[in-house]
C-alpha positions in Angstrom: 16.0 70.3 46.9 17.2 69.1 50.2 18.2 65.7 48.9 19.8 67.0 46.0 21.9 69.2 48.2 22.8 66.2 50.2 23.7 64.1 47.3 26.0 66.8 46.0 27.6 67.1 49.5 27.1 70.7 49.9 26.9 70.8 53.5 27.0 74.6 54.0 23.7 75.2 52.1 20.3 75.7 53.8 17.0 74.8 52.3 14.1 76.6 53.6 10.4 76.1 52.6 7.8 78.6 53.1 4.3 76.8 53.1 0.9 78.2 53.5 -1.5 76.3 55.9 -3.7 75.2 52.9 -0.6 73.4 51.4 -1.3 70.9 54.2 -4.4 69.8 52.9 -3.1 67.5 50.3 -1.3 64.0 50.5 1.7 65.3 48.6 2.7 67.7 51.5 2.5 64.9 54.0 4.6 62.7 51.7 7.3 65.2 51.4 7.3 65.8 55.1 7.6 61.9 55.7 10.4 61.7 53.2 12.3 64.7 54.6 12.7 63.0 58.0 14.5 59.9 56.4 16.2 61.5 53.3 17.6 64.6 54.5 20.0 66.1 57.2 18.8 69.5 57.5 15.5 71.0 56.4 13.5 74.0 57.6 9.7 74.5 57.0 8.0 77.9 57.9 4.3 77.6 58.2 2.5 80.6 57.0 -0.8 80.5 58.7 -2.8 83.5 57.3 -5.9 82.2 59.0 -7.9 82.3 55.8 -9.3 78.9 56.1 -12.8 78.2 54.7 -13.6 76.1 57.7 -12.2 75.3 61.0 -8.9 73.4 60.8 -9.3 69.9 62.4 -7.4 66.8 62.9 -4.1 65.6 64.5 -1.8 68.1 62.4 -4.0 71.1 63.1 -4.0 70.3 66.7 -0.3 69.8 66.8 0.5 73.1 64.9 -1.8 74.9 67.3 0.0 73.4 70.4 3.2 74.6 68.9 2.2 78.1 67.9 0.5 78.8 71.4 3.2 77.2 73.5 4.5 80.1 76.1 8.2 79.9 74.7 7.1 80.4 71.2 4.8 83.3 72.2 7.3 84.8 74.3 10.0 84.9 71.5 7.5 86.4 68.9 
């Protein structure tokens, strides 16, 4: 959607995606994020972590998201 917006030249539109934490368990989500960096100008992803994971989240992405969500600045704003 963001690439289509950019191709149309609609600079005043925002593309916002709400993704659950389970969405980041498949390769397509990672491919989309990789392409978003190089293909779009403005793209917002809202992570909805409902803490319903079957098992503990592990790996680099889980660690990075945990670092972001527990950062003092983020906790202060929320």
